C-alpha positions as CSV (number, residue, x, y, z in Angstrom):
1,M,68.4,126.3,138.2
2,G,66.5,123.2,137.0
3,K,68.9,122.7,134.1
4,K,71.9,122.7,136.6
5,K,70.2,120.1,138.7
6,N,69.4,117.9,135.8
7,G,73.0,118.3,134.6
8,K,74.3,117.1,138.0
9,V,71.9,114.1,138.0
10,R,73.0,113.1,134.5
11,K,76.7,113.3,135.6
12,F,75.9,111.2,138.7
13,F,74.2,108.5,136.6
14,H,76.9,108.6,134.0
15,A,79.5,108.1,136.8
16,L,77.5,105.1,138.1
17,K,77.3,103.7,134.6
18,I,81.1,103.8,134.3
19,I,81.6,102.2,137.7
20,F,79.3,99.3,137.0
21,K,80.9,98.7,133.6
22,T,84.1,97.7,135.5
23,P,84.3,93.9,136.4
24,A,86.2,94.7,139.6
25,T,83.1,96.5,140.9
26,Y,81.1,93.3,140.9
27,A,84.0,91.4,142.6
28,Y,84.1,94.0,145.4
29,I,80.3,93.8,145.8
30,A,80.5,90.0,146.0
31,I,83.2,90.1,148.7
32,M,81.3,92.6,150.8
33,L,78.1,90.5,150.5
34,L,80.1,87.4,151.5
35,I,81.6,89.2,154.6
36,I,78.1,90.5,155.6
37,S,76.5,87.0,155.2
38,M,79.2,85.2,157.2
39,T,78.9,87.7,160.0
40,I,75.1,87.1,160.1
41,I,75.7,83.3,160.3
42,V,78.2,83.7,163.1
43,Y,75.7,85.8,165.1
44,N,72.7,83.5,164.5
45,V,74.5,80.2,165.4
46,E,77.1,81.3,168.0
47,T,74.8,83.2,170.4
48,K,73.3,79.8,171.4
49,T,76.6,78.0,172.0
50,G,78.2,80.0,174.8
51,S,81.3,80.9,172.7
52,G,81.2,84.5,174.0
53,I,79.4,86.0,171.1
54,E,76.2,87.3,172.6
55,T,75.3,90.5,170.8
56,K,75.3,91.9,167.3
57,F,78.3,94.1,168.3
58,D,80.2,90.9,169.4
59,S,79.7,89.4,166.0
60,F,80.7,92.6,164.2
61,Y,83.8,92.8,166.4
62,F,84.6,89.2,165.6
63,M,84.3,89.9,161.9
64,C,86.6,93.0,162.1
65,V,89.3,91.1,164.0
66,A,89.1,88.0,161.6
67,V,89.1,90.1,158.4
68,F,91.5,93.0,159.3
69,A,93.8,91.4,161.9
70,G,93.7,87.8,160.7
71,Y,93.0,86.0,164.0
72,F,90.0,85.0,166.1
73,E,88.9,86.9,169.2
74,Y,86.3,84.2,170.1
75,V,86.4,80.5,169.4
76,C,83.4,79.4,167.5
77,E,81.7,76.2,168.8
78,S,79.3,75.2,166.1
79,L,80.3,73.8,162.7
80,P,78.5,76.5,160.7
81,G,80.1,79.2,162.9
82,R,83.6,77.7,162.3
83,A,83.0,77.5,158.6
84,A,81.8,81.1,158.5
85,A,84.8,82.2,160.6
86,I,87.3,80.4,158.2
87,A,85.6,82.1,155.3
88,L,86.0,85.5,156.9
89,L,89.7,84.7,157.7
90,I,90.5,83.6,154.2
91,T,88.6,86.5,152.6
92,G,90.4,89.1,154.8
93,T,93.8,87.5,154.1
94,F,93.5,87.6,150.3
95,F,91.4,90.7,149.9
96,F,93.3,93.0,152.2
97,S,96.6,91.6,151.0
98,Y,95.5,92.7,147.5
99,I,94.4,96.2,148.9
100,R,97.8,96.6,150.7
101,G,99.6,95.6,147.5
102,K,97.6,98.2,145.5
103,I,98.4,100.9,148.0
104,T,102.1,100.0,148.1
105,A,102.2,100.0,144.3
106,L,100.5,103.5,144.3
107,F,103.2,105.0,146.5
108,V,106.0,103.3,144.5
109,D,104.4,104.7,141.3
110,I,104.3,108.2,142.8
111,Q,108.0,108.0,143.8
112,E,109.0,106.6,140.4
113,K,107.1,109.5,138.6
114,K,108.9,112.0,140.9
115,D,112.3,110.4,140.2
116,K,111.6,110.4,136.4
117,G,110.3,114.0,136.4
118,L,106.7,113.2,135.5
119,E,105.1,114.9,138.5
120,K,104.2,118.5,138.7
121,I,106.5,120.6,140.9
122,K,104.5,121.9,143.9
123,D,104.9,124.8,146.3
124,M,107.8,126.4,144.5
125,N,108.2,130.2,144.4
126,G,111.1,132.4,143.2
127,H,113.0,129.3,141.9
128,F,115.5,129.0,139.2
129,I,114.8,126.9,136.1
130,I,117.5,125.4,133.8
131,C,116.2,124.1,130.5
132,G,118.3,121.8,128.3
133,W,121.2,119.4,128.7
134,R,124.5,118.7,127.2
135,P,127.8,116.9,128.0
136,G,129.5,118.6,130.9
137,F,126.2,119.7,132.4
138,E,127.5,118.9,135.9
139,K,130.2,121.6,135.6
140,I,127.6,124.1,134.4
141,L,125.4,123.3,137.4
142,T,128.4,123.6,139.8
143,T,129.3,127.0,138.3
144,V,125.7,128.2,138.6
145,L,125.6,127.3,142.2
146,R,129.0,128.9,142.9
147,S,128.1,132.1,141.1
148,N,124.8,132.4,142.8
149,P,125.3,132.0,146.6
150,D,121.7,132.9,147.2
151,I,120.5,129.8,145.3
152,S,120.6,126.3,146.8
153,C,120.0,123.0,145.1
154,D,116.4,122.7,146.3
155,M,115.6,126.0,144.5
156,I,116.7,124.7,141.1
157,V,114.4,122.9,138.7
158,L,115.9,121.1,135.7
159,V,113.7,120.7,132.6
160,N,114.9,118.4,129.8
161,E,114.5,114.9,128.2
162,A,117.7,113.4,129.6
163,A,116.1,111.5,132.5
164,E,118.8,108.9,132.9
165,Q,121.6,111.5,133.1
166,V,119.6,113.6,135.6
167,Q,119.0,110.5,137.8
168,L,122.8,109.8,137.8
169,L,123.4,113.5,138.7
170,R,120.8,113.4,141.5
171,S,122.4,110.3,143.0
172,Q,125.3,112.5,144.1
173,D,125.0,114.0,147.5
174,A,125.7,117.5,146.2
175,F,122.8,117.4,143.8
176,K,120.3,115.2,145.6
177,D,117.9,118.1,146.3
178,L,117.5,119.1,142.7
179,H,114.0,119.1,141.3
180,Y,113.4,117.6,137.9
181,V,110.7,117.9,135.2
182,S,111.0,115.5,132.3
183,G,109.6,116.6,128.9
184,D,110.1,119.0,126.0
185,F,110.8,122.4,127.4
186,T,109.4,124.1,124.4
187,D,106.0,122.7,125.3
188,E,103.7,124.9,127.5
189,S,102.4,122.0,129.6
190,T,106.0,121.0,130.5
191,L,106.9,124.5,131.6
192,K,103.7,124.7,133.7
193,R,104.7,121.5,135.5
194,A,107.9,123.4,136.4
195,E,105.8,126.2,137.9
196,I,107.1,128.7,135.3
197,K,104.6,131.3,136.5
198,S,106.1,131.6,139.9
199,A,109.8,131.2,138.8
200,E,112.2,134.2,139.2
201,R,114.9,133.2,136.6
202,I,115.4,130.8,133.8
203,L,118.5,129.7,131.9
204,I,118.0,128.0,128.5
205,I,121.2,126.3,127.3
206,S,121.8,124.7,123.9
207,D,120.0,121.4,124.2
208,K,122.0,118.3,123.1
209,S,119.9,115.7,124.8
210,K,118.9,114.4,121.3
211,N,120.5,114.5,117.9
212,Y,119.3,117.9,117.0
213,S,121.0,120.0,114.3
214,E,122.4,123.4,115.3
215,L,119.5,125.0,113.5
216,E,117.0,123.0,115.5
217,I,118.7,123.7,118.8
218,D,118.6,127.5,118.2
219,S,115.0,127.3,116.9
220,R,113.9,125.5,120.0
221,T,115.6,128.1,122.2
222,V,113.8,130.9,120.5
223,L,110.4,129.1,120.8
224,T,111.1,128.4,124.5
225,V,111.8,132.1,125.2
226,L,108.6,133.1,123.4
227,T,106.6,130.6,125.4
228,V,108.2,131.5,128.7
229,K,107.6,135.3,128.2
230,N,104.0,134.6,127.3
231,L,103.5,132.6,130.5
232,N,105.5,134.8,132.8
233,P,106.4,138.3,131.4
234,G,108.2,139.2,134.6
235,I,110.7,136.3,134.6
236,Y,114.4,137.0,133.9
237,V,115.5,135.0,130.9
238,V,119.0,134.0,129.9
239,A,119.4,132.0,126.6
240,E,122.3,130.5,124.9
241,L,122.6,130.6,121.1
242,I,124.9,128.8,118.7
243,S,124.4,131.1,115.8
244,R,124.2,134.9,115.8
245,K,121.4,134.9,113.1
246,F,118.8,134.1,115.8
247,E,119.9,137.0,118.1
248,K,117.4,139.4,116.6
249,H,114.6,136.9,117.2
250,L,115.5,136.6,120.9
251,S,115.8,140.4,121.3
252,M,112.2,140.7,119.8
253,A,111.1,138.1,122.3
254,H,112.4,140.3,125.1
255,C,115.2,137.9,126.2
256,D,117.1,139.6,129.0
257,E,120.5,138.1,128.3
258,I,121.8,136.3,125.1
259,I,124.9,134.2,125.2
260,L,126.6,133.7,121.8
261,M,129.0,130.8,122.4
262,Q,130.6,130.9,118.9
263,D,131.3,134.6,119.2
264,Y,133.0,134.1,122.6
265,E,135.1,131.3,121.3
266,K,136.2,133.3,118.3
267,C,137.0,136.3,120.4
268,L,139.0,134.2,122.8
269,L,141.0,132.6,120.0
270,A,141.6,135.9,118.3
271,T,142.9,137.6,121.5
272,A,145.0,134.5,122.3
273,S,146.6,134.7,118.8
274,S,148.2,138.1,119.7
275,G,150.6,136.4,122.1
276,Q,150.1,138.9,124.9
277,G,148.2,136.8,127.4
278,Y,144.7,138.2,126.8
279,S,143.1,134.8,127.1
280,H,144.7,134.3,130.6
281,V,143.3,137.6,131.8
282,I,139.8,136.8,130.4
283,T,139.8,133.3,131.9
284,S,140.9,134.8,135.3
285,L,138.1,137.3,135.2
286,I,135.2,134.9,134.4
287,S,136.3,131.6,136.0
288,G,136.8,132.5,139.6
289,N,136.5,129.7,142.1
290,D,134.0,131.6,144.2
291,A,131.4,134.3,143.8
292,S,133.5,136.9,145.5
293,S,136.2,137.3,142.9
294,G,136.5,138.2,139.2
295,I,133.9,140.4,137.6
296,L,131.2,141.4,140.1
297,I,127.9,143.3,139.7
298,G,126.9,145.4,142.7
299,D,123.9,147.6,143.6
300,I,124.2,151.4,143.5
301,P,122.7,153.4,146.4
302,E,119.6,155.1,145.2
303,K,121.0,158.5,146.2
304,F,123.5,158.2,143.3
305,Y,120.8,157.9,140.6
306,G,121.0,161.2,138.7
307,K,124.5,162.0,140.0
308,T,127.8,161.5,138.1
309,F,130.0,158.5,137.8
310,G,132.8,160.5,139.3
311,E,130.8,160.9,142.5
312,L,130.0,157.2,142.7
313,K,133.7,156.4,142.1
314,K,134.9,158.6,144.9
315,Y,132.2,157.1,147.2
316,E,133.4,153.6,146.4
317,A,137.0,154.5,146.9
318,D,136.4,156.0,150.3
319,K,134.5,153.0,151.6
320,I,136.2,150.9,154.3
321,E,135.0,147.6,152.8
322,Q,135.3,147.9,149.1
323,Q,133.4,145.6,146.7
324,G,136.3,145.9,144.3
325,L,137.7,148.3,141.7
326,L,134.8,150.2,140.0
327,V,135.3,149.9,136.2
328,G,131.9,150.7,134.8
329,L,128.1,150.6,134.9
330,L,125.5,148.1,133.8
331,L,122.5,150.0,132.3
332,N,118.9,149.0,132.1
333,T,119.1,146.2,134.6
334,G,116.3,144.0,135.7
335,N,113.4,143.3,133.5
336,F,113.9,146.3,131.3
337,H,111.4,145.2,128.6
338,L,108.7,144.6,131.1
339,R,109.2,148.0,132.7
340,R,109.1,149.7,129.2
341,T,105.9,147.9,128.3
342,E,104.2,148.8,131.6
343,A,105.2,152.4,131.2
344,L,103.9,152.5,127.7
345,R,100.5,151.2,128.9
346,E,100.4,153.8,131.6
347,A,101.2,156.5,129.2
348,Q,98.4,155.4,126.8
349,I,95.9,155.6,129.8
350,N,97.2,158.9,131.1
351,P,97.5,161.6,128.3
352,D,99.7,163.7,130.6
353,M,102.4,161.1,130.3
354,S,103.3,161.8,126.7
355,K,106.8,162.8,127.9
356,V,107.2,159.2,129.2
357,I,106.7,157.9,125.7
358,D,109.3,160.3,124.3
359,N,111.8,159.1,126.9
360,L,111.0,155.5,126.2
361,L,111.5,155.9,122.5
362,K,114.9,157.3,123.2
363,V,115.9,154.1,125.0
364,K,114.0,151.8,122.6
365,L,117.2,150.8,120.9
366,L,119.1,150.3,124.1
367,K,119.8,146.7,125.1
368,S,118.8,145.3,128.4
369,N,121.7,145.0,130.8
370,E,124.0,147.1,128.6
371,P,127.6,147.4,130.0
372,L,129.3,150.8,129.9
373,L,133.0,150.4,130.8
374,A,135.1,153.3,132.0
375,P,132.5,156.1,131.4
376,S,133.5,159.7,131.7
377,L,133.5,161.1,135.2
378,D,130.7,163.5,134.3
379,F,128.4,160.7,133.0
380,V,125.0,160.9,134.8
381,I,123.9,157.6,136.3
382,P,120.4,156.7,135.1
383,N,117.8,154.8,137.1
384,H,118.0,150.9,137.1
385,S,121.7,150.9,136.8
386,K,124.2,148.7,138.6
387,A,128.0,149.0,139.2
388,I,130.6,146.7,137.6
389,F,133.6,145.8,139.8
390,V,136.7,143.8,139.4
391,R,138.0,142.0,142.4
392,G,140.9,139.7,143.0
393,K,141.0,136.6,145.2
394,S,141.3,137.4,148.9
395,N,144.7,136.2,150.3
């Protein structure tokens, strides 16, 4: 107990030592002594002149009005009183102008830091983080908002080092509510400023805000996924890669979705070369102008888990309002890796759950969000599955 008390005393005197090392401290003390002494002079000389200052409170009130408001409530009659009053007026004018300037500069600095993404995001929960920047980012952001009608601009946090480009983006009315964190998104402290621990989803795009090589871009993406999953294991992570050779690293880091841009481009070119219009079909499916057309992912009623795909297909066909044409299933949806890890931990604690480990080992090689198109009608729908629909534009 005594050691704690001594520690607090040492900290107190250390803080005092730092304060009195600052030259401004002595200037503030001198100003306060000047104000006090001038107030005493006004009281001592003006109570005898009939100027209206009769009590200590009157002299204190006179000082407050002169210093803070910049005018005289009473008219001093004596020469010493008038000299003291002028000293109070000048001191208040210059001193409090300086204080007001400091306060204004503080608020301006806070706003500038916010605009430049240097402040920590506060009171955010369930938000969507987008890391990285590249030319055409505005179109990416527009598509993200269109494809996710449940997300508004004020729920999106951008994290990158392209501060000037982001400021231009936020100057537009459509994107003015975007949040921004400036910094290297591979760094843990930057991600913490973006409230990564309370975020629901994160999209990491190939970052071209600087002259990184393709190898550096993919390496940074992998490092970011590792850092993100360490800070928030439950977050849903989507990452873009340039080269396929890093795909295994992202899978080991439990990335939920991996986007391989070069593979998509090659496939699109290859299908287009057949001359049968494949590229038009693919473009129509993935580039709808709204979130209600193209390829859609829908929830499956819980009663159909453990039942066949044929039963689900008949159910969807008989519905009055159809989500679209049922074409397949999306297996192992959600945070598949996190569920598997939690189940393994539970199985290790509970010896009776050895069967759980066997089942998990069977799905160990399955990918998270694995699409299964046109399964057989007798295929049994497993838990954590969703339905894949194709829907055209409404007329």
